[in-house]
HTML snippet that shows the backbone in 3Dmol.js (N, CA, C, O; Angstrom):
<script src="https://3Dmol.org/build/3Dmol-min.js"></script>
<div id="view" style="width:600px;height:400px;position:relative"></div>
<script>
const pdb = `
ATOM      1  N   MET A   1      56.624  -5.794-223.499  1.00  0.00           N
ATOM      2  CA  MET A   1      57.716  -6.086-222.594  1.00  0.00           C
ATOM      3  C   MET A   1      57.361  -5.692-221.158  1.00  0.00           C
ATOM      4  O   MET A   1      57.638  -6.437-220.219  1.00  0.00           O
ATOM      5  N   ALA A   2      56.757  -4.534-220.998  1.00  0.00           N
ATOM      6  CA  ALA A   2      56.389  -4.060-219.663  1.00  0.00           C
ATOM      7  C   ALA A   2      55.359  -4.994-219.038  1.00  0.00           C
ATOM      8  O   ALA A   2      55.397  -5.254-217.835  1.00  0.00           O
ATOM      9  N   ALA A   3      54.433  -5.500-219.864  1.00  0.00           N
ATOM     10  CA  ALA A   3      53.410  -6.419-219.349  1.00  0.00           C
ATOM     11  C   ALA A   3      54.050  -7.718-218.876  1.00  0.00           C
ATOM     12  O   ALA A   3      53.665  -8.256-217.838  1.00  0.00           O
ATOM     13  N   ALA A   4      55.016  -8.222-219.622  1.00  0.00           N
ATOM     14  CA  ALA A   4      55.699  -9.457-219.231  1.00  0.00           C
ATOM     15  C   ALA A   4      56.470  -9.249-217.932  1.00  0.00           C
ATOM     16  O   ALA A   4      56.473 -10.120-217.062  1.00  0.00           O
ATOM     17  N   LEU A   5      57.120  -8.105-217.802  1.00  0.00           N
ATOM     18  CA  LEU A   5      57.856  -7.798-216.578  1.00  0.00           C
ATOM     19  C   LEU A   5      56.901  -7.686-215.390  1.00  0.00           C
ATOM     20  O   LEU A   5      57.197  -8.174-214.299  1.00  0.00           O
ATOM     21  N   PHE A   6      55.751  -7.039-215.610  1.00  0.00           N
ATOM     22  CA  PHE A   6      54.749  -6.918-214.548  1.00  0.00           C
ATOM     23  C   PHE A   6      54.248  -8.293-214.122  1.00  0.00           C
ATOM     24  O   PHE A   6      54.150  -8.571-212.927  1.00  0.00           O
ATOM     25  N   LEU A   7      53.931  -9.152-215.080  1.00  0.00           N
ATOM     26  CA  LEU A   7      53.439 -10.493-214.755  1.00  0.00           C
ATOM     27  C   LEU A   7      54.493 -11.309-214.019  1.00  0.00           C
ATOM     28  O   LEU A   7      54.174 -12.012-213.060  1.00  0.00           O
ATOM     29  N   ALA A   8      55.728 -11.224-214.453  1.00  0.00           N
ATOM     30  CA  ALA A   8      56.802 -11.970-213.793  1.00  0.00           C
ATOM     31  C   ALA A   8      57.004 -11.475-212.365  1.00  0.00           C
ATOM     32  O   ALA A   8      57.164 -12.279-211.447  1.00  0.00           O
ATOM     33  N   THR A   9      56.997 -10.174-212.177  1.00  0.00           N
ATOM     34  CA  THR A   9      57.162  -9.608-210.832  1.00  0.00           C
ATOM     35  C   THR A   9      56.005 -10.005-209.933  1.00  0.00           C
ATOM     36  O   THR A   9      56.211 -10.363-208.774  1.00  0.00           O
ATOM     37  N   THR A  10      54.794  -9.945-210.458  1.00  0.00           N
ATOM     38  CA  THR A  10      53.612 -10.336-209.684  1.00  0.00           C
ATOM     39  C   THR A  10      53.678 -11.810-209.325  1.00  0.00           C
ATOM     40  O   THR A  10      53.390 -12.183-208.187  1.00  0.00           O
ATOM     41  N   TYR A  11      54.051 -12.648-210.276  1.00  0.00           N
ATOM     42  CA  TYR A  11      54.127 -14.089-210.028  1.00  0.00           C
ATOM     43  C   TYR A  11      55.136 -14.398-208.929  1.00  0.00           C
ATOM     44  O   TYR A  11      54.834 -15.156-208.007  1.00  0.00           O
ATOM     45  N   TRP A  12      56.329 -13.820-209.016  1.00  0.00           N
ATOM     46  CA  TRP A  12      57.372 -14.128-208.032  1.00  0.00           C
ATOM     47  C   TRP A  12      57.035 -13.568-206.652  1.00  0.00           C
ATOM     48  O   TRP A  12      57.338 -14.200-205.640  1.00  0.00           O
ATOM     49  N   SER A  13      56.414 -12.394-206.598  1.00  0.00           N
ATOM     50  CA  SER A  13      56.071 -11.845-205.283  1.00  0.00           C
ATOM     51  C   SER A  13      54.958 -12.653-204.632  1.00  0.00           C
ATOM     52  O   SER A  13      54.978 -12.858-203.419  1.00  0.00           O
ATOM     53  N   VAL A  14      53.995 -13.113-205.412  1.00  0.00           N
ATOM     54  CA  VAL A  14      52.925 -13.960-204.873  1.00  0.00           C
ATOM     55  C   VAL A  14      53.481 -15.330-204.524  1.00  0.00           C
ATOM     56  O   VAL A  14      53.067 -15.920-203.526  1.00  0.00           O
ATOM     57  N   GLY A  15      54.403 -15.848-205.315  1.00  0.00           N
ATOM     58  CA  GLY A  15      55.009 -17.152-205.034  1.00  0.00           C
ATOM     59  C   GLY A  15      55.703 -17.167-203.687  1.00  0.00           C
ATOM     60  O   GLY A  15      55.584 -18.142-202.944  1.00  0.00           O
ATOM     61  N   GLY A  16      56.420 -16.117-203.359  1.00  0.00           N
ATOM     62  CA  GLY A  16      57.084 -16.030-202.063  1.00  0.00           C
ATOM     63  C   GLY A  16      56.092 -15.969-200.917  1.00  0.00           C
ATOM     64  O   GLY A  16      56.294 -16.598-199.879  1.00  0.00           O
ATOM     65  N   ALA A  17      55.024 -15.213-201.103  1.00  0.00           N
ATOM     66  CA  ALA A  17      53.993 -15.121-200.066  1.00  0.00           C
ATOM     67  C   ALA A  17      53.305 -16.459-199.882  1.00  0.00           C
ATOM     68  O   ALA A  17      53.007 -16.861-198.757  1.00  0.00           O
ATOM     69  N   GLN A  18      53.053 -17.148-200.982  1.00  0.00           N
ATOM     70  CA  GLN A  18      52.411 -18.467-200.900  1.00  0.00           C
ATOM     71  C   GLN A  18      53.322 -19.460-200.193  1.00  0.00           C
ATOM     72  O   GLN A  18      52.850 -20.268-199.393  1.00  0.00           O
ATOM     73  N   ALA A  19      54.611 -19.412-200.474  1.00  0.00           N
ATOM     74  CA  ALA A  19      55.554 -20.316-199.809  1.00  0.00           C
ATOM     75  C   ALA A  19      55.580 -20.044-198.308  1.00  0.00           C
ATOM     76  O   ALA A  19      55.634 -20.979-197.510  1.00  0.00           O
ATOM     77  N   ALA A  20      55.543 -18.779-197.922  1.00  0.00           N
ATOM     78  CA  ALA A  20      55.530 -18.434-196.496  1.00  0.00           C
ATOM     79  C   ALA A  20      54.251 -18.927-195.841  1.00  0.00           C
ATOM     80  O   ALA A  20      54.283 -19.419-194.713  1.00  0.00           O
ATOM     81  N   ALA A  21      53.120 -18.800-196.535  1.00  0.00           N
ATOM     82  CA  ALA A  21      51.845 -19.278-195.994  1.00  0.00           C
ATOM     83  C   ALA A  21      51.874 -20.790-195.846  1.00  0.00           C
ATOM     84  O   ALA A  21      51.402 -21.324-194.842  1.00  0.00           O
ATOM     85  N   ASN A  22      52.425 -21.487-196.837  1.00  0.00           N
ATOM     86  CA  ASN A  22      52.530 -22.945-196.752  1.00  0.00           C
ATOM     87  C   ASN A  22      53.434 -23.360-195.602  1.00  0.00           C
ATOM     88  O   ASN A  22      53.138 -24.330-194.904  1.00  0.00           O
ATOM     89  N   ASP A  23      54.526 -22.643-195.394  1.00  0.00           N
ATOM     90  CA  ASP A  23      55.444 -22.943-194.299  1.00  0.00           C
ATOM     91  C   ASP A  23      54.754 -22.741-192.952  1.00  0.00           C
ATOM     92  O   ASP A  23      54.894 -23.565-192.048  1.00  0.00           O
ATOM     93  N   ALA A  24      54.016 -21.653-192.822  1.00  0.00           N
ATOM     94  CA  ALA A  24      53.305 -21.374-191.568  1.00  0.00           C
ATOM     95  C   ALA A  24      52.240 -22.430-191.311  1.00  0.00           C
ATOM     96  O   ALA A  24      52.061 -22.870-190.176  1.00  0.00           O
ATOM     97  N   GLU A  25      51.533 -22.837-192.359  1.00  0.00           N
ATOM     98  CA  GLU A  25      50.500 -23.865-192.207  1.00  0.00           C
ATOM     99  C   GLU A  25      51.125 -25.207-191.821  1.00  0.00           C
ATOM    100  O   GLU A  25      50.609 -25.901-190.946  1.00  0.00           O
ATOM    101  N   ALA A  26      52.218 -25.570-192.462  1.00  0.00           N
ATOM    102  CA  ALA A  26      52.892 -26.835-192.145  1.00  0.00           C
ATOM    103  C   ALA A  26      53.404 -26.825-190.711  1.00  0.00           C
ATOM    104  O   ALA A  26      53.292 -27.826-190.004  1.00  0.00           O
ATOM    105  N   ARG A  27      53.961 -25.704-190.281  1.00  0.00           N
ATOM    106  CA  ARG A  27      54.466 -25.593-188.909  1.00  0.00           C
ATOM    107  C   ARG A  27      53.324 -25.715-187.898  1.00  0.00           C
ATOM    108  O   ARG A  27      53.485 -26.364-186.864  1.00  0.00           O
ATOM    109  N   ALA A  28      52.178 -25.101-188.185  1.00  0.00           N
ATOM    110  CA  ALA A  28      51.024 -25.177-187.281  1.00  0.00           C
ATOM    111  C   ALA A  28      50.510 -26.609-187.171  1.00  0.00           C
ATOM    112  O   ALA A  28      50.181 -27.073-186.079  1.00  0.00           O
ATOM    113  N   ILE A  29      50.443 -27.305-188.300  1.00  0.00           N
ATOM    114  CA  ILE A  29      49.989 -28.700-188.287  1.00  0.00           C
ATOM    115  C   ILE A  29      50.978 -29.566-187.513  1.00  0.00           C
ATOM    116  O   ILE A  29      50.569 -30.420-186.727  1.00  0.00           O
ATOM    117  N   PHE A  30      52.271 -29.354-187.728  1.00  0.00           N
ATOM    118  CA  PHE A  30      53.285 -30.132-187.021  1.00  0.00           C
ATOM    119  C   PHE A  30      53.196 -29.902-185.516  1.00  0.00           C
ATOM    120  O   PHE A  30      53.272 -30.854-184.739  1.00  0.00           O
ATOM    121  N   GLU A  31      53.035 -28.645-185.096  1.00  0.00           N
ATOM    122  CA  GLU A  31      52.921 -28.348-183.669  1.00  0.00           C
ATOM    123  C   GLU A  31      51.680 -29.000-183.064  1.00  0.00           C
ATOM    124  O   GLU A  31      51.720 -29.492-181.936  1.00  0.00           O
ATOM    125  N   LYS A  32      50.578 -29.003-183.815  1.00  0.00           N
ATOM    126  CA  LYS A  32      49.353 -29.664-183.351  1.00  0.00           C
ATOM    127  C   LYS A  32      49.580 -31.173-183.230  1.00  0.00           C
ATOM    128  O   LYS A  32      49.103 -31.803-182.287  1.00  0.00           O
ATOM    129  N   PHE A  33      50.303 -31.741-184.180  1.00  0.00           N
ATOM    130  CA  PHE A  33      50.609 -33.170-184.176  1.00  0.00           C
ATOM    131  C   PHE A  33      51.461 -33.538-182.961  1.00  0.00           C
ATOM    132  O   PHE A  33      51.183 -34.528-182.284  1.00  0.00           O
ATOM    133  N   ILE A  34      52.494 -32.747-182.684  1.00  0.00           N
ATOM    134  CA  ILE A  34      53.365 -32.999-181.536  1.00  0.00           C
ATOM    135  C   ILE A  34      52.590 -32.844-180.232  1.00  0.00           C
ATOM    136  O   ILE A  34      52.769 -33.637-179.307  1.00  0.00           O
ATOM    137  N   ALA A  35      51.729 -31.831-180.149  1.00  0.00           N
ATOM    138  CA  ALA A  35      50.926 -31.628-178.937  1.00  0.00           C
ATOM    139  C   ALA A  35      50.006 -32.820-178.696  1.00  0.00           C
ATOM    140  O   ALA A  35      49.833 -33.245-177.553  1.00  0.00           O
ATOM    141  N   ALA A  36      49.418 -33.361-179.753  1.00  0.00           N
ATOM    142  CA  ALA A  36      48.546 -34.533-179.614  1.00  0.00           C
ATOM    143  C   ALA A  36      49.343 -35.750-179.156  1.00  0.00           C
ATOM    144  O   ALA A  36      48.866 -36.529-178.331  1.00  0.00           O
ATOM    145  N   GLN A  37      50.554 -35.918-179.684  1.00  0.00           N
ATOM    146  CA  GLN A  37      51.402 -37.028-179.240  1.00  0.00           C
ATOM    147  C   GLN A  37      51.759 -36.873-177.764  1.00  0.00           C
ATOM    148  O   GLN A  37      51.667 -37.832-176.998  1.00  0.00           O
ATOM    149  N   ASN A  38      52.161 -35.683-177.370  1.00  0.00           N
ATOM    150  CA  ASN A  38      52.552 -35.445-175.981  1.00  0.00           C
ATOM    151  C   ASN A  38      51.385 -35.626-175.019  1.00  0.00           C
ATOM    152  O   ASN A  38      51.582 -35.984-173.857  1.00  0.00           O
ATOM    153  N   ALA A  39      50.166 -35.379-175.504  1.00  0.00           N
ATOM    154  CA  ALA A  39      48.972 -35.550-174.674  1.00  0.00           C
ATOM    155  C   ALA A  39      48.475 -36.995-174.697  1.00  0.00           C
ATOM    156  O   ALA A  39      47.489 -37.329-174.041  1.00  0.00           O
ATOM    157  N   HIS A  40      49.160 -37.842-175.451  1.00  0.00           N
ATOM    158  CA  HIS A  40      48.763 -39.248-175.610  1.00  0.00           C
ATOM    159  C   HIS A  40      47.338 -39.354-176.154  1.00  0.00           C
ATOM    160  O   HIS A  40      46.574 -40.235-175.761  1.00  0.00           O
ATOM    161  N   ASP A  41      46.993 -38.435-177.072  1.00  0.00           N
ATOM    162  CA  ASP A  41      45.663 -38.401-177.683  1.00  0.00           C
ATOM    163  C   ASP A  41      45.717 -39.165-179.006  1.00  0.00           C
ATOM    164  O   ASP A  41      45.915 -38.580-180.071  1.00  0.00           O
ATOM    165  N   ALA A  42      45.537 -40.480-178.917  1.00  0.00           N
ATOM    166  CA  ALA A  42      45.666 -41.350-180.091  1.00  0.00           C
ATOM    167  C   ALA A  42      44.659 -40.992-181.176  1.00  0.00           C
ATOM    168  O   ALA A  42      44.982 -41.073-182.362  1.00  0.00           O
ATOM    169  N   ASP A  43      43.452 -40.602-180.798  1.00  0.00           N
ATOM    170  CA  ASP A  43      42.442 -40.257-181.797  1.00  0.00           C
ATOM    171  C   ASP A  43      42.845 -39.017-182.593  1.00  0.00           C
ATOM    172  O   ASP A  43      42.654 -38.971-183.808  1.00  0.00           O
ATOM    173  N   ALA A  44      43.402 -38.014-181.915  1.00  0.00           N
ATOM    174  CA  ALA A  44      43.836 -36.797-182.608  1.00  0.00           C
ATOM    175  C   ALA A  44      45.021 -37.086-183.523  1.00  0.00           C
ATOM    176  O   ALA A  44      45.085 -36.571-184.639  1.00  0.00           O
ATOM    177  N   VAL A  45      45.957 -37.904-183.057  1.00  0.00           N
ATOM    178  CA  VAL A  45      47.111 -38.270-183.884  1.00  0.00           C
ATOM    179  C   VAL A  45      46.638 -39.037-185.111  1.00  0.00           C
ATOM    180  O   VAL A  45      47.065 -38.750-186.229  1.00  0.00           O
ATOM    181  N   LYS A  46      45.767 -40.000-184.905  1.00  0.00           N
ATOM    182  CA  LYS A  46      45.255 -40.817-186.011  1.00  0.00           C
ATOM    183  C   LYS A  46      44.539 -39.954-187.047  1.00  0.00           C
ATOM    184  O   LYS A  46      44.652 -40.202-188.247  1.00  0.00           O
ATOM    185  N   ALA A  47      43.805 -38.945-186.589  1.00  0.00           N
ATOM    186  CA  ALA A  47      43.067 -38.078-187.508  1.00  0.00           C
ATOM    187  C   ALA A  47      43.994 -37.269-188.415  1.00  0.00           C
ATOM    188  O   ALA A  47      43.589 -36.853-189.500  1.00  0.00           O
ATOM    189  N   MET A  48      45.233 -37.044-187.977  1.00  0.00           N
ATOM    190  CA  MET A  48      46.176 -36.258-188.773  1.00  0.00           C
ATOM    191  C   MET A  48      47.041 -37.104-189.696  1.00  0.00           C
ATOM    192  O   MET A  48      47.770 -36.551-190.521  1.00  0.00           O
ATOM    193  N   LEU A  49      46.985 -38.408-189.586  1.00  0.00           N
ATOM    194  CA  LEU A  49      47.835 -39.273-190.395  1.00  0.00           C
ATOM    195  C   LEU A  49      47.150 -39.665-191.696  1.00  0.00           C
ATOM    196  O   LEU A  49      45.929 -39.806-191.749  1.00  0.00           O
ATOM    197  N   LEU A  50      47.932 -39.835-192.724  1.00  0.00           N
ATOM    198  CA  LEU A  50      47.448 -40.299-194.010  1.00  0.00           C
ATOM    199  C   LEU A  50      47.214 -41.795-193.929  1.00  0.00           C
ATOM    200  O   LEU A  50      48.107 -42.542-193.528  1.00  0.00           O
ATOM    201  N   ASN A  51      46.031 -42.241-194.301  1.00  0.00           N
ATOM    202  CA  ASN A  51      45.703 -43.663-194.276  1.00  0.00           C
ATOM    203  C   ASN A  51      46.220 -44.293-195.567  1.00  0.00           C
ATOM    204  O   ASN A  51      45.481 -44.438-196.541  1.00  0.00           O
ATOM    205  N   SER A  52      47.482 -44.660-195.560  1.00  0.00           N
ATOM    206  CA  SER A  52      48.114 -45.207-196.750  1.00  0.00           C
ATOM    207  C   SER A  52      49.218 -46.173-196.339  1.00  0.00           C
ATOM    208  O   SER A  52      49.951 -45.903-195.388  1.00  0.00           O
ATOM    209  N   PRO A  53      49.346 -47.302-197.047  1.00  0.00           N
ATOM    210  CA  PRO A  53      50.439 -48.222-196.731  1.00  0.00           C
ATOM    211  C   PRO A  53      51.808 -47.611-197.033  1.00  0.00           C
ATOM    212  O   PRO A  53      52.824 -48.136-196.577  1.00  0.00           O
ATOM    213  N   GLY A  54      51.855 -46.531-197.780  1.00  0.00           N
ATOM    214  CA  GLY A  54      53.114 -45.882-198.108  1.00  0.00           C
ATOM    215  C   GLY A  54      53.546 -44.842-197.083  1.00  0.00           C
ATOM    216  O   GLY A  54      54.607 -44.237-197.233  1.00  0.00           O
ATOM    217  N   THR A  55      52.746 -44.624-196.047  1.00  0.00           N
ATOM    218  CA  THR A  55      53.090 -43.637-195.026  1.00  0.00           C
ATOM    219  C   THR A  55      54.274 -44.124-194.208  1.00  0.00           C
ATOM    220  O   THR A  55      54.294 -45.268-193.754  1.00  0.00           O
ATOM    221  N   LEU A  56      55.248 -43.267-194.023  1.00  0.00           N
ATOM    222  CA  LEU A  56      56.446 -43.614-193.262  1.00  0.00           C
ATOM    223  C   LEU A  56      56.670 -42.551-192.200  1.00  0.00           C
ATOM    224  O   LEU A  56      56.759 -41.363-192.509  1.00  0.00           O
ATOM    225  N   LEU A  57      56.761 -42.978-190.961  1.00  0.00           N
ATOM    226  CA  LEU A  57      57.071 -42.075-189.860  1.00  0.00           C
ATOM    227  C   LEU A  57      58.463 -42.405-189.355  1.00  0.00           C
ATOM    228  O   LEU A  57      58.842 -43.574-189.286  1.00  0.00           O
ATOM    229  N   PHE A  58      59.219 -41.390-189.006  1.00  0.00           N
ATOM    230  CA  PHE A  58      60.538 -41.632-188.440  1.00  0.00           C
ATOM    231  C   PHE A  58      60.835 -40.550-187.413  1.00  0.00           C
ATOM    232  O   PHE A  58      60.284 -39.451-187.470  1.00  0.00           O
ATOM    233  N   ALA A  59      61.695 -40.873-186.494  1.00  0.00           N
ATOM    234  CA  ALA A  59      62.116 -39.920-185.470  1.00  0.00           C
ATOM    235  C   ALA A  59      63.560 -39.539-185.727  1.00  0.00           C
ATOM    236  O   ALA A  59      64.381 -40.387-186.079  1.00  0.00           O
ATOM    237  N   SER A  60      63.866 -38.285-185.553  1.00  0.00           N
ATOM    238  CA  SER A  60      65.245 -37.850-185.776  1.00  0.00           C
ATOM    239  C   SER A  60      66.076 -37.931-184.501  1.00  0.00           C
ATOM    240  O   SER A  60      67.296 -37.770-184.546  1.00  0.00           O
ATOM    241  N   GLY A  61      65.438 -38.174-183.383  1.00  0.00           N
ATOM    242  CA  GLY A  61      66.152 -38.271-182.116  1.00  0.00           C
ATOM    243  C   GLY A  61      66.562 -39.696-181.823  1.00  0.00           C
ATOM    244  O   GLY A  61      66.269 -40.614-182.590  1.00  0.00           O
ATOM    245  N   GLU A  62      67.239 -39.870-180.716  1.00  0.00           N
ATOM    246  CA  GLU A  62      67.674 -41.204-180.307  1.00  0.00           C
ATOM    247  C   GLU A  62      66.620 -41.843-179.424  1.00  0.00           C
ATOM    248  O   GLU A  62      65.970 -41.165-178.628  1.00  0.00           O
ATOM    249  N   GLU A  63      66.456 -43.138-179.564  1.00  0.00           N
ATOM    250  CA  GLU A  63      65.543 -43.887-178.707  1.00  0.00           C
ATOM    251  C   GLU A  63      66.257 -44.226-177.410  1.00  0.00           C
ATOM    252  O   GLU A  63      67.440 -44.565-177.428  1.00  0.00           O
ATOM    253  N   PRO A  64      65.563 -44.140-176.292  1.00  0.00           N
ATOM    254  CA  PRO A  64      66.199 -44.545-175.037  1.00  0.00           C
ATOM    255  C   PRO A  64      66.459 -46.045-175.034  1.00  0.00           C
ATOM    256  O   PRO A  64      65.714 -46.793-175.668  1.00  0.00           O
ATOM    257  N   PRO A  65      67.495 -46.506-174.336  1.00  0.00           N
ATOM    258  CA  PRO A  65      67.848 -47.934-174.340  1.00  0.00           C
ATOM    259  C   PRO A  65      66.693 -48.848-173.937  1.00  0.00           C
ATOM    260  O   PRO A  65      66.589 -49.957-174.460  1.00  0.00           O
ATOM    261  N   GLN A  66      65.828 -48.418-173.027  1.00  0.00           N
ATOM    262  CA  GLN A  66      64.732 -49.282-172.601  1.00  0.00           C
ATOM    263  C   GLN A  66      63.678 -49.466-173.691  1.00  0.00           C
ATOM    264  O   GLN A  66      62.788 -50.303-173.541  1.00  0.00           O
ATOM    265  N   ALA A  67      63.757 -48.708-174.782  1.00  0.00           N
ATOM    266  CA  ALA A  67      62.778 -48.842-175.860  1.00  0.00           C
ATOM    267  C   ALA A  67      63.045 -50.075-176.713  1.00  0.00           C
ATOM    268  O   ALA A  67      62.181 -50.486-177.488  1.00  0.00           O
ATOM    269  N   TYR A  68      64.216 -50.665-176.584  1.00  0.00           N
ATOM    270  CA  TYR A  68      64.558 -51.806-177.435  1.00  0.00           C
ATOM    271  C   TYR A  68      64.240 -53.112-176.774  1.00  0.00           C
ATOM    272  O   TYR A  68      64.468 -54.171-177.359  1.00  0.00           O
TER     273      TYR A  68
END
`;
const viewer = $3Dmol.createViewer("view");
viewer.addModel(pdb, "pdb");
viewer.setStyle({}, {cartoon: {color: "spectrum"}});
viewer.zoomTo();
viewer.render();
</script>
């Protein structure tokens, strides 16, 4: 029983640390992606995109009227 409790505690504590590491990595990649877009660096943006017909990009903000 003690071994099972130890394994469960170890698993959950490592799981939380791994989730935090994944969040930090995702945030760093996103910030790099936004910086490349703002710099109009098409090659850097292209290098970060998945080459797949299923890739979908969307913006959560509003488009300015002149964009239409």
